[in-house]
C-alpha positions in Angstrom: 8.8 -15.7 -20.8 11.3 -18.0 -19.1 10.2 -17.9 -15.5 10.7 -21.7 -15.4 9.4 -24.0 -12.8 9.9 -21.8 -9.7 7.9 -19.0 -11.2 5.1 -21.5 -11.6 5.4 -22.3 -7.9 5.0 -18.6 -7.1 2.0 -18.3 -9.3 0.4 -21.0 -7.2 0.9 -18.8 -4.2 -0.9 -15.9 -5.7 -4.3 -17.4 -6.5 -7.1 -15.8 -8.4 -8.3 -14.2 -5.1 -5.2 -12.0 -5.2 -6.9 -9.7 -7.5 -8.8 -8.3 -4.5 -5.6 -7.8 -2.5 -3.2 -6.0 -4.8 -3.4 -2.3 -5.5 -6.1 -2.3 -8.1 -8.2 -0.2 -10.5 -10.2 0.0 -13.7 -9.5 0.0 -17.4 -11.5 2.7 -19.0 -12.9 2.5 -22.5 -13.9 5.8 -24.1 -14.9 7.1 -27.5 -11.9 8.7 -29.2 -11.9 12.4 -30.3 -9.3 14.1 -32.5 -9.2 17.3 -30.5 -7.3 17.5 -27.2 -9.6 17.4 -24.2 -9.0 18.0 -20.5 -10.3 15.5 -17.9 -9.9 16.4 -14.3 -9.1 13.5 -12.0 -9.5 14.0 -8.2 -8.2 11.9 -5.3 -9.4 12.1 -1.7 -6.1 11.5 0.1 -2.6 13.0 0.0 0.0 11.6 -2.4 3.0 13.0 -0.4 6.2 13.0 -2.5 6.0 12.2 -6.3 9.7 11.0 -6.4 9.7 7.2 -7.0 12.3 6.7 -4.3 10.2 8.5 -1.7 6.8 6.9 -2.4 5.0 6.0 0.8 1.3 6.3 0.0 -1.2 4.5 -2.2 -2.2 7.7 -4.0 1.5 8.5 -4.5 1.9 5.2 -6.3 -1.1 5.9 -8.4 0.4 9.2 -9.7 4.0 7.9 -10.0 3.2 4.9 -12.1 1.9 7.1 -14.9 5.3 8.4 -15.7 7.7 5.7 -14.4 7.8 2.0 -14.9 9.3 -0.9 -12.9 10.9 -4.1 -14.0 7.6 -6.1 -13.8 3.9 -5.5 -13.3 1.0 -7.5 -12.1 -1.9 -9.0 -14.2 -5.5 -8.9 -13.1 -5.2 -12.5 -11.7 -2.0 -12.0 -9.7 0.6 -13.2 -12.2 3.8 -11.3 -12.8 4.0 -9.8 -16.3 6.9 -8.1 -18.2 7.3 -4.4 -18.1 10.9 -2.9 -18.5 12.1 -6.5 -18.1 11.1 -8.7 -21.0 12.3 -11.9 -19.3 13.6 -13.3 -16.1 14.9 -16.6 -14.6 14.5 -17.5 -10.9 17.0 -20.0 -9.4 15.7 -23.2 -7.8 16.6 -22.0 -4.4 15.0 -18.6 -4.9 18.3 -16.8 -4.2 18.9 -15.4 -7.7 16.9 -13.6 -10.3 18.4 -13.0 -13.7 16.7 -10.2 -15.7 16.7 -9.5 -19.4 15.6 -6.0 -20.3 13.3 -5.1 -23.2 15.5 -3.4 -25.7 12.5 -1.8 -27.4 11.8 0.2 -24.2 13.2 3.7 -24.1 13.1 6.7 -21.8 11.2 9.8 -22.9 14.3 11.3 -24.4 14.6 8.3 -26.7 17.6 6.6 -25.0 17.5 2.9 -24.3 17.0 1.5 -20.7 20.0 -0.4 -19.6 21.0 -2.5 -16.6 23.2 0.4 -15.5 20.0 2.6 -15.5 18.3 0.1 -13.2 21.3 0.2 -10.9 21.6 4.0 -10.9 17.8 4.4 -10.2 17.9 2.2 -7.1 21.2 3.7 -6.0 19.8 7.2 -6.2 16.6 6.3 -4.5 18.4 4.6 -1.6 20.5 7.7 -1.1 17.7 10.2 -0.7 16.0 10.9 2.6 12.7 9.0 2.8 9.3 10.4 3.7 8.6 7.2 5.7 10.6 5.7 8.6 12.4 3.3 6.3 13.6 4.0 2.8 10.9 2.7 0.5 13.2 0.4 -1.4 14.9 -1.1 1.7 12.2 -3.7 2.4 13.5 -5.6 -0.7 17.0 -4.4 -1.3 18.2 -5.2 2.3 18.0 -8.9 1.1 20.6 -8.3 -1.5 24.0 -10.0 -0.9 26.4 -7.4 0.7 23.8 -4.9 1.7 24.4 -5.2 5.4 27.2 -2.7 5.8 25.8 0.1 3.6 22.6 1.7 2.3 24.3 2.6 -1.0 24.2 -0.4 -3.3 27.4 0.7 -5.2 30.0 -2.0 -5.2 27.6 -4.5 -3.6 28.1 -7.9 -5.2 24.5 -8.8 -5.0 23.7 -6.6 -8.0 25.7 -8.1 -10.9 25.6 -6.4 -14.4 26.1 -9.1 -17.0 25.7 -7.1 -20.2 24.0 -3.7 -21.1 20.6 -5.4 -21.0 21.1 -8.2 -18.5 21.7 -8.2 -14.8 21.3 -10.6 -11.8 20.1 -10.0 -8.3 21.7 -12.3 -5.7 20.0 -12.5 -2.3 21.5 -13.4 1.0 18.8 -16.0 1.7 16.0 -17.6 -0.2 13.4 -14.9 -1.1 10.2 -16.6 -2.3 8.3 -13.4 -3.1 11.3 -11.3 -4.4 10.0 -10.9 -7.9 6.5 -9.8 -6.8 8.0 -7.0 -4.6 10.0 -5.5 -7.5 6.8 -4.2 -9.1 5.3 -0.8 -8.4 6.2 2.9 -8.1 9.1 2.8 -5.6 11.1 0.4 -7.8 10.7 2.6 -10.8 13.5 3.0 -13.3 14.5 6.5 -14.3 17.4 8.6 -15.4 18.4 12.1 -14.3 19.1 14.7 -16.9 19.7 18.3 -15.8 18.2 17.5 -12.4 15.0 16.3 -14.0 13.8 12.7 -13.6 12.9 11.0 -16.9 10.7 7.9 -17.1 9.4 5.6 -19.7 5.7 5.6 -19.0 2.8 7.1 -20.9 2.7 10.5 -19.2 4.9 13.2 -17.9 4.5 15.5 -15.0 6.5 17.7 -12.6 7.5 15.7 -9.6 8.0 18.8 -7.6 4.4 19.7 -7.6 2.8 19.5 -4.1 -0.4 17.8 -3.4 -2.2 21.1 -2.9 -1.5 22.1 -6.5 -2.6 20.9 -9.9 -0.3 18.3 -11.4 -0.4 18.4 -15.2 0.1 15.2 -17.0 0.3 15.3 -20.8 0.2 12.6 -23.4 0.0 13.6 -27.0 -1.0 10.2 -28.1 -4.1 10.2 -25.9 -5.4 13.5 -27.2 -6.2 15.0 -23.8 -4.8 16.4 -20.6 -5.4 15.2 -17.0 -5.3 17.3 -13.9 -4.8 15.8 -10.5 -6.0 17.6 -7.3 -6.1 16.5 -3.7 -9.7 16.8 -2.5 -11.9 15.4 0.3 -15.0 16.7 -1.4 -15.0 14.7 -4.6 -18.7 13.9 -4.6 -19.7 17.5 -4.7 -16.9 18.3 -7.1 -18.0 15.7 -9.6 -21.7 16.9 -9.3 -20.5 20.5 -9.9 -18.3 19.4 -12.9 -15.1 20.4 -11.1 -13.9 16.8 -11.4 -14.8 14.3 -14.1 -13.7 11.1 -12.2 -12.2 10.4 -8.9 -10.4 7.7 -6.9 -11.8 7.3 -3.4 -9.3 5.5 -1.2 -11.9 4.6 1.5 -15.3 4.2 -0.1 -16.8 3.0 3.2 -16.4 6.5 4.7 -17.3 8.6 1.6 -20.1 6.8 -0.3 -23.4 6.9 1.7 -25.8 6.3 -1.1 -25.6 6.0 -4.9 -26.4 9.1 -6.8 -28.4 8.6 -9.9 -26.3 11.1 -11.9 -23.0 9.5 -10.9 -21.2 6.3 -12.0 -19.6 4.0 -9.5 -17.1 1.2 -9.7 -16.2 -0.6 -6.4 -12.7 -2.2 -5.8 -13.4 -4.6 -3.0 -11.1 -5.3 -0.1 -8.5 -2.7 -1.2 -7.2 -1.6 2.2 -6.7 -3.0 5.7 -8.4 -0.8 8.3 -7.0 -0.5 11.8 -6.7 1.4 15.1 -3.0 2.2 15.1 -1.8 2.1 18.7 1.2 4.0 20.0 3.1 1.1 21.6 5.5 3.7 23.2 2.8 5.9 24.9 2.1 6.0 28.6 -0.9 3.6 28.2 -0.2 1.3 25.3 3.5 0.6 26.0 1.9 -2.0 28.4 0.8 -5.0 26.3 -2.0 -5.8 28.7 -3.5 -2.4 28.1 -3.4 -3.1 24.3 -5.0 -6.4 24.9 -7.8 -4.8 27.0 -8.6 -2.2 24.4 -8.6 -4.9 21.7 -11.1 -6.9 23.7 -13.3 -3.9 24.4 -13.4 -2.8 20.7 -14.0 -6.3 19.4 -16.6 -7.4 21.8 -18.7 -4.2 22.1 -21.6 -4.5 19.6 -21.2 -1.9 16.8 -17.8 -0.7 17.8 -15.8 -1.9 14.8 -18.7 -1.1 12.4 -18.6 2.5 13.7 -15.0 2.9 12.5 -15.5 1.0 9.2 -18.4 3.2 8.2 -20.8 2.1 5.4 -20.7 -1.7 5.8 -21.8 -2.1 2.2 -18.2 -1.4 1.3 -16.4 -3.0 4.2 -16.1 -6.2 6.2 -15.3 -6.8 9.9 -12.3 -9.0 10.6 -9.9 -9.0 13.5 -7.3 -11.1 11.7 -4.8 -9.5 9.5 -5.0 -12.1 6.7 -8.2 -12.4 4.6 -10.6 -15.4 5.0 -9.2 -17.5 2.1 -5.5 -16.6 2.6 -2.8 -18.6 4.3 -2.1 -17.8 7.9 -5.6 -17.8 9.3 -6.5 -19.4 12.7 -9.9 -20.8 13.5 -12.6 -18.7 15.2 -12.4 -20.5 18.5 -8.7 -19.8 18.9 -9.1 -16.2 17.7 -11.8 -15.6 20.5 -9.7 -17.4 23.1 -6.8 -15.0 22.5 -8.9 -11.9 22.4 -10.8 -12.9 25.5 -7.6 -13.0 27.5 -7.7 -9.2 27.4 -10.8 -9.1 29.6 -8.9 -9.6 32.8 -7.1 -6.3 32.2 -10.3 -4.2 31.7 -10.5 -3.0 35.3 -6.9 -1.7 35.3 -7.5 -0.1 31.8 -10.5 1.8 33.1 -8.6 3.0 36.2 -5.8 4.3 34.1 -7.9 6.3 31.6 -10.0 7.7 34.5 -6.8 9.3 35.9 -5.5 10.4 32.5 -7.4 10.7 29.3 -6.6 8.6 26.3 -5.5 10.9 23.4 -6.4 10.5 19.7 -4.9 12.6 16.9 -5.9 12.4 13.3 -8.5 13.5 10.7 -11.4 11.2 11.9 -12.2 13.1 15.1 -16.0 12.7 14.8 -15.8 9.0 14.0 -13.5 8.4 17.0 -15.8 10.4 19.3 -18.7 8.2 18.1 -16.7 5.1 18.8 -15.9 6.1 22.4 -19.6 6.9 22.9 -20.4 3.3 21.7 -17.8 2.1 24.1 -19.3 4.3 26.9 -15.9 6.0 27.3 -16.6 9.4 25.8 -15.6 11.4 28.9 -12.2 9.8 28.9 -11.2 10.8 25.4 -9.1 13.8 24.3 -9.0 14.5 20.5 -6.6 16.5 18.3 -7.5 17.2 14.7 -4.7 16.7 12.1 -4.9 16.7 8.3 -4.1 13.4 6.6 -0.7 14.7 5.6 0.1 16.0 9.1 -1.0 12.7 10.7 1.1 10.6 8.3 4.2 12.8 8.9 3.7 12.4 12.6 3.3 8.7 12.4 6.7 8.3 10.9 8.4 10.2 13.7 10.2 8.4 16.5 7.8 9.9 19.0 4.0 10.3 18.4 2.3 12.4 21.0 -1.1 10.7 20.8 -2.0 7.3 22.2 -3.7 6.1 19.0 -4.9 7.1 15.5 -7.0 5.5 12.8 -5.1 4.1 9.8 -5.1 2.0 6.7 -2.6 0.3 4.4 -3.0 -1.3 1.0 -3.2 -5.0 0.4 -0.4 -5.7 -2.0 -0.3 -9.5 -2.4 -2.3 -12.7 -1.8 0.7 -14.1 -0.1 1.0 -13.5 3.7 4.3 -11.9 3.1 2.2 -9.0 1.7 2.0 -7.3 5.1 5.7 -7.0 5.4 5.7 -3.5 4.0 3.6 -2.4 7.1 4.9 -4.6 9.9 8.3 -6.0 8.8 11.6 -4.8 10.3 12.5 -3.1 7.0 9.0 -2.4 5.9 8.5 0.6 3.6 5.6 2.0 5.6 6.5 0.7 9.0 5.5 3.1 11.8 8.1 3.3 14.7 5.2 3.3 17.2 4.0 -0.2 16.1 7.5 -1.8 15.8 7.4 -5.3 17.4 10.5 -7.5 17.5 8.5 -10.8 17.8 6.5 -10.0 14.7 9.7 -8.8 13.0 11.4 -12.2 13.6 8.4 -14.2 12.3 8.1 -12.2 9.2 11.8 -12.5 8.4 11.5 -16.3 8.7 8.4 -16.3 6.5 10.3 -14.5 3.7 12.8 -17.4 3.5 10.2 -20.2 3.1 10.5 -22.2 -0.1 8.2 -25.1 0.8 4.7 -23.9 0.0 3.3 -26.5 2.3 4.8 -24.7 5.3 3.4 -21.3 4.6 0.0 -21.7 6.3 1.4 -23.1 9.5 4.3 -20.6 9.8 2.1 -17.6 9.1 -0.5 -18.7 11.6 2.2 -17.9 14.2 2.2 -14.3 12.8 -1.6 -14.1 13.3 -1.4 -15.4 16.9 1.5 -13.2 17.8 -0.3 -10.2 16.3 -3.4 -10.8 18.4 -1.3 -11.3 21.5 1.1 -8.4 21.0 -1.6 -6.0 19.5 0.7 -3.5 17.8 -2.6 -2.3 16.2 -6.2 -3.5 16.3 -7.2 -4.8 12.9 -10.8 -3.8 12.1 -11.3 -5.3 8.7 -11.1 -4.4 5.1 -12.6 -1.6 3.1 -13.3 -1.0 -0.6 -11.9 1.7 -2.8 -14.0 3.2 -5.5 -14.0 5.0 -8.8 -16.7 7.7 -9.1 -17.2 9.4 -12.4 -19.4 11.6 -14.5 -21.1 9.3 -17.0 -21.5 12.1 -19.5 -17.8 12.4 -19.8 -16.5 8.9 -18.8 -17.8 5.6 -20.0 -16.5 2.6 -18.1 -17.6 -0.6 -19.7 -15.3 -3.3 -18.2 -13.8 -4.2 -14.9 -10.2 -5.4 -15.4 -8.0 -5.3 -12.3 -4.4 -4.1 -12.5 -1.8 -3.0 -9.9 -2.0 0.7 -10.9 -4.2 3.1 -12.8 -3.7 2.8 -16.5 -4.7 6.3 -17.5 -3.3 6.0 -21.0 -6.4 3.8 -21.8 -8.6 6.8 -21.3 -9.8 8.7 -24.2 -12.1 11.8 -24.0 -15.7 11.3 -25.1 
């Protein structure tokens, strides 16, 4: 694979610790049977839309990547590997990537995957209404030369088809992490035939199925069928043989103790956990009130742990970048910034005494417990929303509550990995947390080509985040695989950037 010397530089950015930051899971090894079996797979969070161009959730990515593939994928140690693209060359200035497609790859109907198919897939996905605030592809494709004036990439010179199996992406500016962001569900390649989306992955399913219904995925080569169902009661379902294995997005809130008759595999530091503040609400549009609340939450013993749940599967950390990543500031500076919020506590208390602070979401009991720990229980008003309702509300221009509890996936060991949540064109950016100072810093960070500058430049992001407080970062939580050991035998932990269900064979 001709990644050449700049690809080597990017590999250095994503160190071996990146395996705990990317969307990860387990490779399953099971004894093969000749008769077709049915294994039921449950998830405990909504997957929203199953159209690649509308993907805005981690669970959605999990399902989508079974049928659709992107140009590249990620190895267990954070290196970029071929997928639909067999080869690529990155220019010395990080402004161009030339892709060569794997001519052996075909869609499910047997047709080859061409450069025009890549173009058509992205064009179609950009033209559909997103589930999130921004179109999911925009946080990479806005960097393509000529994208400024239009969302449709048709006739944009930055996408140059060279031959049926070669094309080049030309960026407006240097884009150090461009190749890494082209992996995953939203940059899937597909074709449309009779209004049906056709992929090249190992499974097929109906993308119009909602998260409340069973999604049937079939693969004749695997000799079994899989059923997906949205469930918040996966532990009892596995014990009652209603599910054979399950993906738990937030293991810290679900797993309280290990059951002897269940199997567990923990995926550490899978998500960032936060209190998502409505920066447009009556209370938190004032930065000083955000700073006061951050100080209160961070300095009250047990407050952050209350929200993180079972601390065996979570870690407290007020900074957005993990301990060994670039962009960290030292503990003394962190506390100095946070302590500045103390002077606003009296005003904060006066305001919430005259008008209650409102929470909306699915974690009502947890938030009530938090406010008891903070000795603020009488000043809290709660509204219960399902996970889906809460997510849909978060993407609206106006969110009626003052705060909610949220999480987002850790997709890269590079500090640019938070762009999807806090960048100006971020795929999962919430309008209520939009912050122009953070926007500008993250845009500058995307253009860095000197790896020696990364730590210093992204320290400014950390400082600004703690001063501006668009959200209160609580720490990181693990995800988990829970399974019935009588039906599923997991022998090895090998991290990937999506579930590889085709490796499963019924016992």
